[in-house]
All heavy atoms as TSV, in Angstrom:
chain	resi	resn	atom	element	x	y	z
A	1	MET	N	N	-80.958	27.155	37.796
A	1	MET	CA	C	-80.676	27.547	39.165
A	1	MET	C	C	-80.872	26.314	40.074
A	1	MET	O	O	-80.708	26.403	41.241
A	1	MET	CB	C	-81.593	28.671	39.458
A	1	MET	CG	C	-81.294	29.352	40.758
A	1	MET	SD	S	-79.842	30.348	40.636
A	1	MET	CE	C	-79.995	31.355	41.943
A	2	ALA	N	N	-81.379	25.165	39.655
A	2	ALA	CA	C	-81.725	23.992	40.442
A	2	ALA	C	C	-80.518	23.587	41.315
A	2	ALA	O	O	-80.684	23.004	42.368
A	2	ALA	CB	C	-82.297	22.971	39.677
A	3	ILE	N	N	-79.307	23.773	40.727
A	3	ILE	CA	C	-78.105	23.295	41.567
A	3	ILE	C	C	-77.391	24.473	42.284
A	3	ILE	O	O	-76.391	24.242	42.813
A	3	ILE	CB	C	-77.115	22.464	40.693
A	3	ILE	CG1	C	-76.629	23.418	39.527
A	3	ILE	CG2	C	-77.829	21.217	40.154
A	3	ILE	CD1	C	-75.443	22.714	38.821
A	4	GLY	N	N	-78.027	25.623	42.284
A	4	GLY	CA	C	-77.520	26.666	43.063
A	4	GLY	C	C	-76.541	27.716	42.277
A	4	GLY	O	O	-75.867	28.504	42.967
A	5	VAL	N	N	-76.556	27.582	41.011
A	5	VAL	CA	C	-75.776	28.693	40.264
A	5	VAL	C	C	-76.832	29.365	39.307
A	5	VAL	O	O	-77.872	28.830	38.917
A	5	VAL	CB	C	-74.712	28.008	39.378
A	5	VAL	CG1	C	-73.599	27.469	40.344
A	5	VAL	CG2	C	-75.155	26.933	38.512
A	6	PRO	N	N	-76.474	30.602	38.962
A	6	PRO	CA	C	-77.437	31.422	38.165
A	6	PRO	C	C	-77.452	30.898	36.767
A	6	PRO	O	O	-76.461	30.207	36.266
A	6	PRO	CB	C	-76.863	32.842	38.221
A	6	PRO	CG	C	-75.501	32.659	38.500
A	6	PRO	CD	C	-75.293	31.425	39.404
A	7	ILE	N	N	-78.479	31.241	35.987
A	7	ILE	CA	C	-78.639	30.782	34.646
A	7	ILE	C	C	-77.530	31.326	33.671
A	7	ILE	O	O	-77.222	30.803	32.658
A	7	ILE	CB	C	-80.005	31.170	34.011
A	7	ILE	CG1	C	-80.284	30.412	32.786
A	7	ILE	CG2	C	-80.079	32.619	33.844
A	7	ILE	CD1	C	-81.770	30.385	32.461
A	8	THR	N	N	-76.775	32.321	34.201
A	8	THR	CA	C	-75.606	32.873	33.551
A	8	THR	C	C	-74.306	32.101	33.701
A	8	THR	O	O	-73.323	32.472	33.184
A	8	THR	CB	C	-75.432	34.282	33.987
A	8	THR	OG1	O	-75.279	34.249	35.396
A	8	THR	CG2	C	-76.634	35.234	33.544
A	9	TYR	N	N	-74.390	30.972	34.452
A	9	TYR	CA	C	-73.230	30.169	34.714
A	9	TYR	C	C	-72.532	29.848	33.401
A	9	TYR	O	O	-73.178	29.513	32.429
A	9	TYR	CB	C	-73.544	28.791	35.357
A	9	TYR	CG	C	-72.335	28.000	35.705
A	9	TYR	CD1	C	-71.668	28.131	36.760
A	9	TYR	CD2	C	-72.026	27.003	34.760
A	9	TYR	CE1	C	-70.485	27.380	37.020
A	9	TYR	CE2	C	-70.864	26.293	34.960
A	9	TYR	CZ	C	-70.084	26.502	36.053
A	9	TYR	OH	O	-68.998	25.761	36.380
A	10	PRO	N	N	-71.199	30.011	33.274
A	10	PRO	CA	C	-70.235	30.075	34.407
A	10	PRO	C	C	-69.945	31.432	34.956
A	10	PRO	O	O	-68.991	31.608	35.655
A	10	PRO	CB	C	-69.025	29.454	33.669
A	10	PRO	CG	C	-69.104	29.923	32.232
A	10	PRO	CD	C	-70.603	29.813	32.081
A	11	HIS	N	N	-70.735	32.403	34.621
A	11	HIS	CA	C	-70.474	33.771	35.093
A	11	HIS	C	C	-71.656	34.131	36.114
A	11	HIS	O	O	-72.768	33.653	35.921
A	11	HIS	CB	C	-70.550	34.787	33.925
A	11	HIS	CG	C	-69.489	34.537	33.001
A	11	HIS	ND1	N	-69.604	33.888	31.913
A	11	HIS	CD2	C	-68.230	34.999	33.005
A	11	HIS	CE1	C	-68.439	33.766	31.140
A	11	HIS	NE2	N	-67.575	34.436	31.894
A	12	ASP	N	N	-71.359	34.934	36.963
A	12	ASP	CA	C	-72.362	35.410	37.960
A	12	ASP	C	C	-73.095	36.556	37.382
A	12	ASP	O	O	-72.916	36.897	36.163
A	12	ASP	CB	C	-71.754	35.780	39.371
A	12	ASP	CG	C	-70.761	36.926	39.239
A	12	ASP	OD1	O	-70.796	37.751	38.322
A	12	ASP	OD2	O	-69.981	37.151	40.204
A	13	ASP	N	N	-74.026	37.138	38.090
A	13	ASP	CA	C	-74.921	38.221	37.607
A	13	ASP	C	C	-74.085	39.509	37.168
A	13	ASP	O	O	-74.521	40.345	36.417
A	13	ASP	CB	C	-75.924	38.631	38.598
A	13	ASP	CG	C	-76.972	37.474	38.727
A	13	ASP	OD1	O	-77.147	36.666	37.836
A	13	ASP	OD2	O	-77.548	37.437	39.845
A	14	ASN	N	N	-72.848	39.626	37.761
A	14	ASN	CA	C	-71.927	40.773	37.401
A	14	ASN	C	C	-71.067	40.438	36.253
A	14	ASN	O	O	-70.252	41.307	35.841
A	14	ASN	CB	C	-71.195	41.102	38.616
A	14	ASN	CG	C	-72.030	41.692	39.675
A	14	ASN	OD1	O	-72.946	42.342	39.587
A	14	ASN	ND2	N	-71.593	41.282	40.957
A	15	GLY	N	N	-71.050	39.266	35.671
A	15	GLY	CA	C	-70.217	38.828	34.566
A	15	GLY	C	C	-68.881	38.189	35.014
A	15	GLY	O	O	-68.081	37.873	34.159
A	16	ASP	N	N	-68.706	38.046	36.308
A	16	ASP	CA	C	-67.414	37.439	36.834
A	16	ASP	C	C	-67.589	35.999	36.730
A	16	ASP	O	O	-68.692	35.366	36.940
A	16	ASP	CB	C	-67.188	37.924	38.179
A	16	ASP	CG	C	-66.892	39.412	38.244
A	16	ASP	OD1	O	-66.243	40.022	37.414
A	16	ASP	OD2	O	-67.409	40.003	39.247
A	17	LEU	N	N	-66.457	35.227	36.663
A	17	LEU	CA	C	-66.516	33.797	36.674
A	17	LEU	C	C	-66.911	33.316	38.074
A	17	LEU	O	O	-66.365	33.885	39.041
A	17	LEU	CB	C	-65.182	33.194	36.255
A	17	LEU	CG	C	-64.816	33.076	34.821
A	17	LEU	CD1	C	-63.398	32.579	34.550
A	17	LEU	CD2	C	-65.859	32.290	33.969
A	18	ILE	N	N	-67.706	32.356	38.099
A	18	ILE	CA	C	-68.121	31.774	39.437
A	18	ILE	C	C	-66.916	30.907	39.914
A	18	ILE	O	O	-66.368	30.089	39.103
A	18	ILE	CB	C	-69.366	30.935	39.369
A	18	ILE	CG1	C	-70.399	31.810	39.025
A	18	ILE	CG2	C	-69.577	30.119	40.608
A	18	ILE	CD1	C	-71.819	31.206	38.706
A	19	PRO	N	N	-66.436	31.160	41.072
A	19	PRO	CA	C	-65.142	30.508	41.609
A	19	PRO	C	C	-65.369	29.006	41.907
A	19	PRO	O	O	-66.423	28.553	42.189
A	19	PRO	CB	C	-64.793	31.360	42.939
A	19	PRO	CG	C	-66.083	31.837	43.296
A	19	PRO	CD	C	-66.960	32.065	42.107
A	20	HIS	N	N	-64.244	28.365	41.917
A	20	HIS	CA	C	-64.277	26.833	42.220
A	20	HIS	C	C	-64.855	26.503	43.618
A	20	HIS	O	O	-65.502	25.559	43.768
A	20	HIS	CB	C	-62.815	26.245	42.166
A	20	HIS	CG	C	-62.380	26.189	40.770
A	20	HIS	ND1	N	-61.101	26.603	40.382
A	20	HIS	CD2	C	-62.895	25.686	39.672
A	20	HIS	CE1	C	-60.930	26.376	39.144
A	20	HIS	NE2	N	-61.897	25.812	38.662
A	21	ASP	N	N	-64.616	27.438	44.581
A	21	ASP	CA	C	-65.250	27.102	45.890
A	21	ASP	C	C	-66.779	27.098	45.881
A	21	ASP	O	O	-67.319	26.687	46.802
A	21	ASP	CB	C	-64.624	27.990	47.021
A	21	ASP	CG	C	-64.920	29.464	46.791
A	21	ASP	OD1	O	-65.379	29.879	45.655
A	21	ASP	OD2	O	-64.887	30.200	47.707
A	22	VAL	N	N	-67.289	27.610	44.988
A	22	VAL	CA	C	-68.873	27.585	44.716
A	22	VAL	C	C	-69.215	26.351	43.979
A	22	VAL	O	O	-70.194	25.638	44.326
A	22	VAL	CB	C	-69.370	28.785	44.018
A	22	VAL	CG1	C	-70.867	28.567	43.606
A	22	VAL	CG2	C	-69.166	30.120	44.791
A	23	CYS	N	N	-68.478	25.959	42.970
A	23	CYS	CA	C	-68.726	24.736	42.117
A	23	CYS	C	C	-68.412	23.442	42.740
A	23	CYS	O	O	-69.070	22.425	42.616
A	23	CYS	CB	C	-67.976	24.911	40.789
A	23	CYS	SG	S	-68.402	26.340	39.906
A	24	GLN	N	N	-67.336	23.365	43.496
A	24	GLN	CA	C	-66.846	22.115	44.060
A	24	GLN	C	C	-67.906	21.449	45.062
A	24	GLN	O	O	-68.090	20.211	44.895
A	24	GLN	CB	C	-65.514	22.302	44.805
A	24	GLN	CG	C	-64.378	22.488	43.681
A	24	GLN	CD	C	-63.075	22.873	44.198
A	24	GLN	OE1	O	-62.933	23.401	45.270
A	24	GLN	NE2	N	-62.036	22.652	43.355
A	25	PRO	N	N	-68.527	22.178	45.926
A	25	PRO	CA	C	-69.635	21.544	46.723
A	25	PRO	C	C	-70.685	21.006	45.950
A	25	PRO	O	O	-71.301	19.950	46.304
A	25	PRO	CB	C	-69.977	22.609	47.730
A	25	PRO	CG	C	-68.890	23.630	47.679
A	25	PRO	CD	C	-68.269	23.595	46.310
A	26	ILE	N	N	-71.009	21.610	44.778
A	26	ILE	CA	C	-72.059	21.135	43.893
A	26	ILE	C	C	-71.660	19.810	43.294
A	26	ILE	O	O	-72.464	18.858	43.253
A	26	ILE	CB	C	-72.473	22.215	42.810
A	26	ILE	CG1	C	-72.986	23.414	43.492
A	26	ILE	CG2	C	-73.346	21.549	41.768
A	26	ILE	CD1	C	-73.112	24.521	42.452
A	27	GLY	N	N	-70.414	19.729	42.892
A	27	GLY	CA	C	-69.923	18.498	42.365
A	27	GLY	C	C	-69.860	17.350	43.460
A	27	GLY	O	O	-70.217	16.155	43.122
A	28	GLN	N	N	-69.432	17.737	44.705
A	28	GLN	CA	C	-69.430	16.748	45.727
A	28	GLN	C	C	-70.873	16.200	46.066
A	28	GLN	O	O	-71.014	15.007	46.141
A	28	GLN	CB	C	-68.851	17.373	46.957
A	28	GLN	CG	C	-68.664	16.341	48.095
A	28	GLN	CD	C	-67.692	15.326	47.877
A	28	GLN	OE1	O	-66.537	15.632	47.275
A	28	GLN	NE2	N	-68.005	14.103	48.154
A	29	ALA	N	N	-71.845	17.174	45.976
A	29	ALA	CA	C	-73.210	16.744	46.253
A	29	ALA	C	C	-73.677	15.833	45.154
A	29	ALA	O	O	-74.561	14.781	45.393
A	29	ALA	CB	C	-74.125	17.924	46.501
A	30	THR	N	N	-73.356	16.151	43.986
A	30	THR	CA	C	-73.706	15.366	42.825
A	30	THR	C	C	-73.205	13.982	42.854
A	30	THR	O	O	-73.868	12.930	42.772
A	30	THR	CB	C	-73.289	15.933	41.551
A	30	THR	OG1	O	-73.889	17.290	41.410
A	30	THR	CG2	C	-73.686	15.138	40.351
A	31	PHE	N	N	-71.931	13.872	43.352
A	31	PHE	CA	C	-71.246	12.513	43.436
A	31	PHE	C	C	-71.923	11.785	44.525
A	31	PHE	O	O	-72.230	10.477	44.445
A	31	PHE	CB	C	-69.771	12.718	43.842
A	31	PHE	CG	C	-68.986	11.496	44.092
A	31	PHE	CD1	C	-68.524	10.772	42.975
A	31	PHE	CD2	C	-68.790	11.064	45.321
A	31	PHE	CE1	C	-67.825	9.529	43.181
A	31	PHE	CE2	C	-68.080	9.901	45.518
A	31	PHE	CZ	C	-67.629	9.130	44.545
A	32	GLU	N	N	-72.235	12.437	45.720
A	32	GLU	CA	C	-72.737	11.785	46.793
A	32	GLU	C	C	-74.225	11.338	46.522
A	32	GLU	O	O	-74.699	10.376	47.157
A	32	GLU	CB	C	-72.789	12.669	48.107
A	32	GLU	CG	C	-71.356	12.781	48.637
A	32	GLU	CD	C	-71.216	13.899	49.662
A	32	GLU	OE1	O	-72.299	14.583	50.039
A	32	GLU	OE2	O	-70.073	14.159	50.167
A	33	ALA	N	N	-74.879	11.908	45.604
A	33	ALA	CA	C	-76.202	11.595	45.214
A	33	ALA	C	C	-76.208	10.458	44.239
A	33	ALA	O	O	-77.297	9.825	43.891
A	33	ALA	CB	C	-76.950	12.742	44.558
A	34	GLY	N	N	-74.966	9.940	43.926
A	34	GLY	CA	C	-74.890	8.861	43.111
A	34	GLY	C	C	-74.983	9.071	41.631
A	34	GLY	O	O	-74.856	8.133	40.766
A	35	LEU	N	N	-74.860	10.309	41.192
A	35	LEU	CA	C	-74.905	10.663	39.797
A	35	LEU	C	C	-73.421	10.550	39.316
A	35	LEU	O	O	-72.499	10.635	39.902
A	35	LEU	CB	C	-75.389	12.123	39.584
A	35	LEU	CG	C	-76.811	12.334	40.092
A	35	LEU	CD1	C	-77.213	13.856	40.032
A	35	LEU	CD2	C	-77.791	11.423	39.239
A	36	ASP	N	N	-73.341	10.345	37.923
A	36	ASP	CA	C	-72.054	10.048	37.343
A	36	ASP	C	C	-71.340	11.395	36.897
A	36	ASP	O	O	-70.297	11.332	36.573
A	36	ASP	CB	C	-72.259	9.134	36.148
A	36	ASP	CG	C	-72.531	7.816	36.577
A	36	ASP	OD1	O	-72.036	7.269	37.673
A	36	ASP	OD2	O	-73.267	7.065	35.882
A	37	GLY	N	N	-72.085	12.491	36.722
A	37	GLY	CA	C	-71.457	13.657	36.357
A	37	GLY	C	C	-72.429	14.765	36.134
A	37	GLY	O	O	-73.714	14.588	36.431
A	38	VAL	N	N	-71.967	15.881	35.642
A	38	VAL	CA	C	-72.788	17.074	35.458
A	38	VAL	C	C	-72.452	17.595	34.048
A	38	VAL	O	O	-71.357	17.759	33.673
A	38	VAL	CB	C	-72.391	18.198	36.471
A	38	VAL	CG1	C	-73.197	19.455	36.156
A	38	VAL	CG2	C	-72.681	17.684	37.858
A	39	ASP	N	N	-73.522	17.855	33.279
A	39	ASP	CA	C	-73.446	18.577	32.001
A	39	ASP	C	C	-73.513	20.084	32.250
A	39	ASP	O	O	-74.603	20.455	32.767
A	39	ASP	CB	C	-74.424	17.981	31.033
A	39	ASP	CG	C	-74.719	18.860	29.796
A	39	ASP	OD1	O	-73.889	19.591	29.376
A	39	ASP	OD2	O	-75.916	18.807	29.214
A	40	CYS	N	N	-72.660	20.780	31.769
A	40	CYS	CA	C	-72.810	22.318	32.103
A	40	CYS	C	C	-72.123	23.167	30.974
A	40	CYS	O	O	-71.379	22.671	30.158
A	40	CYS	CB	C	-72.223	22.624	33.424
A	40	CYS	SG	S	-70.568	22.245	33.613
A	41	ARG	N	N	-72.427	24.444	31.040
A	41	ARG	CA	C	-71.784	25.424	30.199
A	41	ARG	C	C	-70.254	25.445	30.645
A	41	ARG	O	O	-70.046	25.389	31.823
A	41	ARG	CB	C	-72.442	26.764	30.178
A	41	ARG	CG	C	-73.728	26.764	29.397
A	41	ARG	CD	C	-74.214	28.154	29.283
A	41	ARG	NE	N	-74.691	28.696	30.636
A	41	ARG	CZ	C	-75.837	28.501	31.187
A	41	ARG	NH1	N	-76.705	27.690	30.680
A	41	ARG	NH2	N	-76.142	28.942	32.425
A	42	SER	N	N	-69.334	25.592	29.730
A	42	SER	CA	C	-67.987	25.571	30.025
A	42	SER	C	C	-67.516	27.028	30.415
A	42	SER	O	O	-67.788	27.955	29.795
A	42	SER	CB	C	-67.179	25.097	28.844
A	42	SER	OG	O	-65.777	25.028	29.096
A	43	ALA	N	N	-66.597	26.998	31.364
A	43	ALA	CA	C	-65.960	28.265	31.728
A	43	ALA	C	C	-64.604	28.402	31.059
A	43	ALA	O	O	-63.974	29.477	31.109
A	43	ALA	CB	C	-65.610	28.269	33.295
A	44	ALA	N	N	-64.225	27.406	30.300
A	44	ALA	CA	C	-62.962	27.478	29.560
A	44	ALA	C	C	-63.049	28.479	28.398
A	44	ALA	O	O	-64.111	28.594	27.728
A	44	ALA	CB	C	-62.577	26.065	29.069
A	45	PHE	N	N	-61.937	29.264	28.186
A	45	PHE	CA	C	-61.990	30.110	26.997
A	45	PHE	C	C	-62.343	29.454	25.737
A	45	PHE	O	O	-61.730	28.514	25.388
A	45	PHE	CB	C	-60.535	30.834	26.927
A	45	PHE	CG	C	-60.566	31.825	25.807
A	45	PHE	CD1	C	-61.069	33.075	25.902
A	45	PHE	CD2	C	-59.805	31.467	24.620
A	45	PHE	CE1	C	-61.048	33.929	24.907
A	45	PHE	CE2	C	-59.785	32.389	23.547
A	45	PHE	CZ	C	-60.403	33.670	23.663
A	46	GLY	N	N	-63.366	30.055	24.970
A	46	GLY	CA	C	-63.691	29.461	23.774
A	46	GLY	C	C	-64.604	28.171	23.885
A	46	GLY	O	O	-65.050	27.591	22.977
A	47	GLY	N	N	-64.791	27.731	25.189
A	47	GLY	CA	C	-65.695	26.626	25.467
A	47	GLY	C	C	-67.139	26.809	25.280
A	47	GLY	O	O	-67.524	27.866	25.334
A	48	ASP	N	N	-67.814	25.713	25.049
A	48	ASP	CA	C	-69.242	25.786	24.828
A	48	ASP	C	C	-69.931	24.947	26.041
A	48	ASP	O	O	-70.530	25.528	26.851
A	48	ASP	CB	C	-69.624	25.199	23.498
A	48	ASP	CG	C	-71.059	25.244	23.246
A	48	ASP	OD1	O	-71.832	26.054	23.908
A	48	ASP	OD2	O	-71.541	24.464	22.456
A	49	ARG	N	N	-69.615	23.716	26.053
A	49	ARG	CA	C	-70.270	22.795	27.084
A	49	ARG	C	C	-69.201	21.854	27.531
A	49	ARG	O	O	-68.184	21.567	26.725
A	49	ARG	CB	C	-71.452	22.099	26.442
A	49	ARG	CG	C	-72.539	22.961	26.107
A	49	ARG	CD	C	-73.822	22.251	25.990
A	49	ARG	NE	N	-74.410	21.845	27.331
A	49	ARG	CZ	C	-74.937	22.615	28.170
A	49	ARG	NH1	N	-75.042	23.787	27.983
A	49	ARG	NH2	N	-75.397	22.058	29.336
A	50	GLU	N	N	-69.286	21.304	28.696
A	50	GLU	CA	C	-68.329	20.312	29.109
A	50	GLU	C	C	-69.049	19.347	30.109
A	50	GLU	O	O	-70.153	19.671	30.517
A	50	GLU	CB	C	-67.099	20.906	29.835
A	50	GLU	CG	C	-67.379	21.766	30.996
A	50	GLU	CD	C	-66.146	22.478	31.516
A	50	GLU	OE1	O	-65.477	23.183	30.752
A	50	GLU	OE2	O	-65.786	22.182	32.704
A	51	LEU	N	N	-68.438	18.215	30.294
A	51	LEU	CA	C	-69.033	17.283	31.193
A	51	LEU	C	C	-67.931	17.065	32.323
A	51	LEU	O	O	-66.903	16.738	32.146
A	51	LEU	CB	C	-69.240	15.907	30.495
A	51	LEU	CG	C	-69.613	14.715	31.324
A	51	LEU	CD1	C	-71.066	14.905	31.835
A	51	LEU	CD2	C	-69.541	13.469	30.540
A	52	ALA	N	N	-68.502	17.296	33.600
A	52	ALA	CA	C	-67.687	16.974	34.656
A	52	ALA	C	C	-68.035	15.505	35.110
A	52	ALA	O	O	-69.215	15.273	35.447
A	52	ALA	CB	C	-68.029	17.784	35.913
A	53	TRP	N	N	-67.162	14.612	34.928
A	53	TRP	CA	C	-67.414	13.136	35.149
A	53	TRP	C	C	-66.760	12.724	36.424
A	53	TRP	O	O	-65.639	13.119	36.868
A	53	TRP	CB	C	-66.686	12.379	34.031
A	53	TRP	CG	C	-66.824	10.923	34.147
A	53	TRP	CD1	C	-67.931	10.152	34.335
A	53	TRP	CD2	C	-65.745	9.936	33.942
A	53	TRP	NE1	N	-67.606	8.862	34.388
A	53	TRP	CE2	C	-66.252	8.641	34.146
A	53	TRP	CE3	C	-64.403	10.092	33.709
A	53	TRP	CZ2	C	-65.515	7.525	34.099
A	53	TRP	CZ3	C	-63.638	8.965	33.728
A	53	TRP	CH2	C	-64.183	7.692	33.957
A	54	PHE	N	N	-67.594	11.973	37.263
A	54	PHE	CA	C	-67.128	11.504	38.566
A	54	PHE	C	C	-67.013	10.039	38.562
A	54	PHE	O	O	-67.882	9.242	38.880
A	54	PHE	CB	C	-68.137	11.938	39.609
A	54	PHE	CG	C	-68.464	13.327	39.584
A	54	PHE	CD1	C	-69.787	13.758	39.456
A	54	PHE	CD2	C	-67.542	14.365	39.573
A	54	PHE	CE1	C	-70.180	15.069	39.304
A	54	PHE	CE2	C	-67.846	15.642	39.560
A	54	PHE	CZ	C	-69.223	16.107	39.499
A	55	PRO	N	N	-65.731	9.422	38.226
A	55	PRO	CA	C	-65.671	8.003	38.124
A	55	PRO	C	C	-65.726	7.429	39.555
A	55	PRO	O	O	-65.342	8.055	40.460
A	55	PRO	CB	C	-64.177	7.845	37.543
A	55	PRO	CG	C	-63.493	9.142	37.792
A	55	PRO	CD	C	-64.515	10.177	37.821
A	56	ARG	N	N	-66.326	6.184	39.615
A	56	ARG	CA	C	-66.473	5.560	40.883
A	56	ARG	C	C	-65.559	4.507	41.063
A	56	ARG	O	O	-65.598	3.771	42.084
A	56	ARG	CB	C	-67.956	4.905	40.761
A	56	ARG	CG	C	-69.070	5.821	40.458
A	56	ARG	CD	C	-69.940	6.049	41.612
A	56	ARG	NE	N	-70.884	7.180	41.292
A	56	ARG	CZ	C	-70.938	8.173	42.082
A	56	ARG	NH1	N	-70.297	8.281	43.230
A	56	ARG	NH2	N	-71.780	9.133	41.827
A	57	SER	N	N	-64.575	4.262	40.197
A	57	SER	CA	C	-63.501	3.245	40.450
A	57	SER	C	C	-62.279	3.896	39.881
A	57	SER	O	O	-62.128	4.940	39.208
A	57	SER	CB	C	-63.806	1.909	39.694
A	57	SER	OG	O	-63.786	2.145	38.284
A	58	GLU	N	N	-61.106	3.210	40.304
A	58	GLU	CA	C	-59.848	3.764	39.921
A	58	GLU	C	C	-59.600	3.520	38.383
A	58	GLU	O	O	-58.819	4.272	37.751
A	58	GLU	CB	C	-58.679	3.077	40.701
A	58	GLU	CG	C	-58.702	3.504	42.101
A	58	GLU	CD	C	-57.564	3.005	42.917
A	58	GLU	OE1	O	-56.589	2.589	42.257
A	58	GLU	OE2	O	-57.761	2.858	44.201
A	59	LYS	N	N	-60.236	2.556	37.769
A	59	LYS	CA	C	-60.011	2.156	36.359
A	59	LYS	C	C	-61.285	2.366	35.671
A	59	LYS	O	O	-62.083	1.512	35.766
A	59	LYS	CB	C	-59.441	0.850	36.199
A	59	LYS	CG	C	-59.064	0.449	34.748
A	59	LYS	CD	C	-58.377	-0.824	34.676
A	59	LYS	CE	C	-58.042	-1.166	33.223
A	59	LYS	NZ	N	-57.459	-2.518	33.074
A	60	PRO	N	N	-61.380	3.434	34.898
A	60	PRO	CA	C	-62.642	3.583	34.043
A	60	PRO	C	C	-62.809	2.620	32.901
A	60	PRO	O	O	-61.807	1.996	32.429
A	60	PRO	CB	C	-62.464	4.984	33.457
A	60	PRO	CG	C	-61.046	5.294	33.415
A	60	PRO	CD	C	-60.453	4.476	34.578
A	61	HIS	N	N	-64.043	2.229	32.620
A	61	HIS	CA	C	-64.231	1.335	31.512
A	61	HIS	C	C	-65.516	1.771	30.830
A	61	HIS	O	O	-66.266	2.411	31.225
A	61	HIS	CB	C	-64.389	-0.096	32.077
A	61	HIS	CG	C	-65.582	-0.271	32.983
A	61	HIS	ND1	N	-65.516	0.068	34.277
A	61	HIS	CD2	C	-66.831	-0.739	32.748
A	61	HIS	CE1	C	-66.745	-0.136	34.819
A	61	HIS	NE2	N	-67.535	-0.627	33.981
A	62	GLU	N	N	-65.398	1.427	29.462
A	62	GLU	CA	C	-66.535	1.774	28.609
A	62	GLU	C	C	-67.714	0.892	28.875
A	62	GLU	O	O	-67.591	-0.347	28.805
A	62	GLU	CB	C	-66.047	1.711	27.148
A	62	GLU	CG	C	-67.039	2.202	26.167
A	62	GLU	CD	C	-66.543	2.049	24.698
A	62	GLU	OE1	O	-65.349	2.463	24.552
A	62	GLU	OE2	O	-67.304	1.650	23.866
A	63	THR	N	N	-68.919	1.553	28.988
A	63	THR	CA	C	-70.121	0.686	29.174
A	63	THR	C	C	-71.018	0.877	27.917
A	63	THR	O	O	-71.891	0.106	27.654
A	63	THR	CB	C	-70.872	1.142	30.396
A	63	THR	OG1	O	-71.189	2.466	30.330
A	63	THR	CG2	C	-70.040	0.799	31.704
A	64	SER	N	N	-70.832	1.939	27.210
A	64	SER	CA	C	-71.537	2.142	25.906
A	64	SER	C	C	-70.788	3.180	25.134
A	64	SER	O	O	-69.904	3.960	25.601
A	64	SER	CB	C	-73.008	2.592	26.245
A	64	SER	OG	O	-73.016	3.864	26.894
A	65	ARG	N	N	-71.224	3.296	23.868
A	65	ARG	CA	C	-70.579	4.290	22.973
A	65	ARG	C	C	-71.613	4.846	22.101
A	65	ARG	O	O	-72.405	4.279	21.477
A	65	ARG	CB	C	-69.537	3.645	22.111
A	65	ARG	CG	C	-68.773	4.682	21.251
A	65	ARG	CD	C	-67.710	4.021	20.427
A	65	ARG	NE	N	-66.706	3.324	21.320
A	65	ARG	CZ	C	-65.524	3.117	20.891
A	65	ARG	NH1	N	-65.081	3.381	19.682
A	65	ARG	NH2	N	-64.708	2.538	21.722
A	66	ARG	N	N	-71.688	6.240	22.029
A	66	ARG	CA	C	-72.574	6.976	21.166
A	66	ARG	C	C	-71.797	8.175	20.546
A	66	ARG	O	O	-70.946	8.749	21.116
A	66	ARG	CB	C	-73.775	7.505	22.078
A	66	ARG	CG	C	-74.750	6.502	22.525
A	66	ARG	CD	C	-75.671	6.885	23.592
A	66	ARG	NE	N	-76.583	8.012	23.014
A	66	ARG	CZ	C	-77.331	8.686	23.804
A	66	ARG	NH1	N	-77.492	8.462	25.134
A	66	ARG	NH2	N	-78.169	9.669	23.401
A	67	ALA	N	N	-72.236	8.527	19.320
A	67	ALA	CA	C	-71.570	9.667	18.721
A	67	ALA	C	C	-71.810	10.864	19.607
A	67	ALA	O	O	-72.998	11.074	20.138
A	67	ALA	CB	C	-72.102	9.923	17.260
A	68	PHE	N	N	-70.842	11.763	19.599
A	68	PHE	CA	C	-70.949	13.042	20.547
A	68	PHE	C	C	-72.173	13.835	20.241
A	68	PHE	O	O	-72.936	14.133	21.088
A	68	PHE	CB	C	-69.680	13.761	20.372
A	68	PHE	CG	C	-69.656	14.958	21.224
A	68	PHE	CD1	C	-69.333	14.920	22.550
A	68	PHE	CD2	C	-69.974	16.241	20.843
A	68	PHE	CE1	C	-69.225	15.918	23.444
A	68	PHE	CE2	C	-69.851	17.386	21.707
A	68	PHE	CZ	C	-69.505	17.172	22.966
A	69	GLN	N	N	-72.475	13.996	18.884
A	69	GLN	CA	C	-73.630	14.851	18.513
A	69	GLN	C	C	-74.953	14.185	18.901
A	69	GLN	O	O	-75.950	14.816	19.175
A	69	GLN	CB	C	-73.654	15.177	17.040
A	69	GLN	CG	C	-73.668	14.015	16.104
A	69	GLN	CD	C	-72.421	13.490	15.684
A	69	GLN	OE1	O	-71.302	13.775	16.319
A	69	GLN	NE2	N	-72.309	12.754	14.713
A	70	ASP	N	N	-74.964	12.871	19.061
A	70	ASP	CA	C	-76.316	12.077	19.447
A	70	ASP	C	C	-76.320	12.145	20.962
A	70	ASP	O	O	-77.434	12.218	21.488
A	70	ASP	CB	C	-76.180	10.650	19.022
A	70	ASP	CG	C	-76.185	10.540	17.499
A	70	ASP	OD1	O	-76.718	11.443	16.774
A	70	ASP	OD2	O	-75.837	9.519	16.991
A	71	TRP	N	N	-75.148	12.113	21.622
A	71	TRP	CA	C	-75.247	12.057	23.044
A	71	TRP	C	C	-75.569	13.430	23.640
A	71	TRP	O	O	-76.333	13.603	24.657
A	71	TRP	CB	C	-73.917	11.609	23.510
A	71	TRP	CG	C	-73.690	11.592	25.048
A	71	TRP	CD1	C	-74.279	10.848	25.979
A	71	TRP	CD2	C	-72.828	12.575	25.739
A	71	TRP	NE1	N	-73.838	11.183	27.228
A	71	TRP	CE2	C	-73.006	12.222	27.110
A	71	TRP	CE3	C	-72.044	13.559	25.338
A	71	TRP	CZ2	C	-72.285	13.018	28.057
A	71	TRP	CZ3	C	-71.362	14.332	26.301
A	71	TRP	CH2	C	-71.533	13.902	27.589
A	72	TRP	N	N	-74.886	14.498	23.146
A	72	TRP	CA	C	-74.975	15.758	23.676
A	72	TRP	C	C	-76.250	16.345	23.253
A	72	TRP	O	O	-77.003	17.169	23.895
A	72	TRP	CB	C	-73.875	16.683	23.320
A	72	TRP	CG	C	-73.601	17.739	24.315
A	72	TRP	CD1	C	-74.135	18.936	24.427
A	72	TRP	CD2	C	-72.616	17.667	25.345
A	72	TRP	NE1	N	-73.596	19.623	25.426
A	72	TRP	CE2	C	-72.667	18.834	26.129
A	72	TRP	CE3	C	-71.682	16.709	25.844
A	72	TRP	CZ2	C	-71.886	19.223	27.148
A	72	TRP	CZ3	C	-70.938	16.997	26.904
A	72	TRP	CH2	C	-71.041	18.327	27.523
């Protein structure tokens, strides 16, 4: 709940999907705080987790590489 969504995210307390207009300001605040992204439960059908990445330049570049299971 630290970022303003319930622990049931991506669903609200009634089981409905939390709309984009709730999530987008959180992403904007994260970007403005200088963070590179947010790790969260996925709202995609069949999804588990996803990463919202906020690139800071027009051309992304690799700075490191780790196996997904080690990183997540």
